[in-house]
C-alpha positions in Angstrom: 55.4 30.1 -48.9 56.2 31.6 -46.1 54.1 34.6 -47.1 51.2 31.9 -48.4 51.5 30.0 -44.9 50.8 33.3 -43.1 47.5 34.1 -45.3 45.9 31.1 -44.6 46.5 31.5 -41.2 45.1 34.7 -41.2 42.2 34.1 -43.1 40.9 31.2 -41.0 42.1 28.5 -43.4 43.3 25.1 -41.8 41.7 26.0 -38.4 41.6 23.9 -35.1 37.2 24.4 -35.3 35.1 25.4 -37.7 32.2 26.2 -35.6 32.2 28.3 -32.7 29.3 28.5 -29.8 28.6 32.1 -31.0 27.1 29.9 -34.4 25.3 27.6 -31.9 22.3 28.7 -31.5 19.0 27.0 -30.1 17.9 24.2 -30.4 20.0 20.7 -31.9 19.9 17.1 -32.0 21.9 14.9 -29.3 22.7 12.0 -31.4 24.2 8.8 -30.6 25.4 6.8 -33.3 28.5 3.3 -34.6 30.5 3.0 -38.2 27.6 0.8 -39.1 24.9 3.8 -39.6 23.1 3.0 -36.3 21.9 6.6 -34.7 19.8 7.1 -32.3 19.0 10.5 -31.0 18.5 10.5 -26.9 16.9 14.3 -27.1 18.2 18.0 -27.9 19.6 20.7 -26.6 19.3 24.4 -26.6 21.8 26.4 -26.6 21.7 30.3 -25.9 24.2 33.4 -25.6 25.6 33.7 -22.3 27.9 36.8 -22.8 31.7 37.0 -22.3 32.6 34.4 -25.0 30.1 31.8 -23.3 27.0 29.6 -24.6 24.5 28.5 -22.2 22.9 25.2 -23.1 20.1 22.7 -21.7 19.3 19.1 -22.7 16.2 17.7 -23.2 15.7 14.2 -23.5 13.8 11.8 -25.4 11.3 9.6 -24.9 14.0 6.3 -26.1 15.2 7.9 -22.8 13.5 4.6 -20.7 13.3 4.7 -16.8 15.3 2.0 -15.2 16.0 1.4 -11.9 18.9 -0.3 -11.4 21.8 -0.3 -7.8 19.0 1.6 -6.0 18.8 4.5 -8.0 16.6 5.7 -11.2 18.6 6.0 -14.8 17.6 6.7 -18.1 18.6 4.0 -20.3 18.7 3.7 -23.8 18.8 0.0 -24.5 20.0 -1.8 -27.4 20.3 -5.8 -28.5 23.3 -6.2 -26.4 23.9 -3.2 -24.5 22.2 -0.6 -22.3 23.5 2.8 -22.2 22.5 4.5 -18.5 22.6 9.0 -18.4 25.1 9.5 -15.8 25.2 13.0 -16.1 27.5 15.3 -13.5 26.3 19.1 -13.4 29.5 20.3 -11.1 29.6 23.7 -13.0 27.0 25.8 -14.3 26.0 24.5 -18.2 28.3 26.7 -19.8 30.4 25.9 -23.0 32.4 28.1 -24.6 35.4 28.2 -27.6 37.5 26.6 -26.1 35.7 25.0 -22.8 33.5 21.7 -23.7 34.0 20.0 -20.1 30.4 20.8 -19.0 28.7 19.4 -21.7 31.0 16.5 -21.4 30.3 16.0 -18.1 26.6 16.4 -18.6 26.3 13.7 -21.1 28.5 10.7 -19.5 27.3 7.2 -19.2 27.5 3.9 -17.9 27.2 0.8 -19.7 25.8 -2.4 -19.1 24.4 -5.6 -20.7 21.2 -5.2 -22.1 19.1 -7.3 -19.6 21.4 -6.3 -16.4 19.4 -4.9 -13.5 23.0 -3.2 -12.0 25.6 -1.1 -13.2 29.3 -1.1 -12.7 31.2 2.2 -12.1 33.9 0.8 -13.9 32.0 1.3 -17.2 32.3 4.6 -17.7 31.6 6.2 -21.2 33.0 9.5 -21.4 32.8 11.4 -24.8 35.6 13.5 -25.4 33.8 16.4 -28.2 35.1 19.0 -30.5 33.6 21.6 -32.5 33.9 20.6 -36.2 31.7 22.3 -39.5 28.0 21.0 -38.1 28.5 21.5 -34.6 30.1 19.1 -31.8 31.3 15.3 -32.1 33.0 13.3 -30.0 34.4 10.1 -29.7 34.1 7.8 -26.9 36.6 6.7 -24.0 36.0 4.3 -21.1 36.7 6.4 -17.8 36.0 5.1 -13.6 33.1 6.8 -12.3 34.2 6.2 -8.7 35.6 10.1 -8.7 31.4 10.8 -8.7 29.8 8.0 -6.9 32.1 8.6 -3.8 33.9 12.4 -4.2 35.8 12.3 -1.2 38.1 10.1 -2.8 39.1 13.4 -4.2 41.0 16.1 -3.2 38.8 19.3 -2.9 40.9 21.3 -5.1 39.8 18.8 -8.3 35.9 18.1 -7.4 34.7 20.8 -10.2 36.4 18.7 -12.5 37.6 15.2 -11.1 38.8 13.5 -13.7 42.2 13.8 -14.6 44.3 13.1 -17.9 45.3 9.0 -16.6 41.4 8.9 -15.8 40.5 8.4 -19.6 41.3 4.6 -21.3 41.0 4.3 -25.1 37.6 1.9 -25.8 37.1 -1.1 -27.6 35.3 0.4 -30.5 33.8 -3.5 -31.0 32.7 -3.7 -27.6 31.3 -0.2 -27.5 27.9 0.2 -29.1 27.5 3.4 -29.8 31.0 4.9 -29.7 30.2 8.4 -31.1 28.0 11.3 -30.0 27.3 14.6 -32.1 25.4 17.8 -31.9 23.8 18.5 -35.1 
């Protein structure tokens, strides 16, 4: 039995991720979805080899991401019947990912949610998609997060400003109150 397990591990069977950055080249769709089958392509992402085990990415948003001026700031948002998701990208470091680090991509695809007709955003309604590799590319599940470290960076110690969110900042999202709780790069 131990020998069979060793052979499977050496052959890569049961690997934690089945896709890697080197396989993720060219243009892919960024899709937000829910369990009811609703899917919205909010843009594309262009991947290119960056060397040293890193893959560069560039995000181009689709026309369904509409301009809104909320709380004296412009946002690109996707509006549904009951909820509006407003992109809140954070680019504190180069747009590079690797086999074991998707955080720059996660930060680039953060959102704040509001009611569909709201004129304001609430930084306590931040949405963060924790991502992982899968057989088709990348997928992620939404978590709720307080955006205060990004809105008022002075509250974060200097050594954490590049990646201010810590494990205690993430909260399990109520999937029933979040319109599009899944993200995929496909």
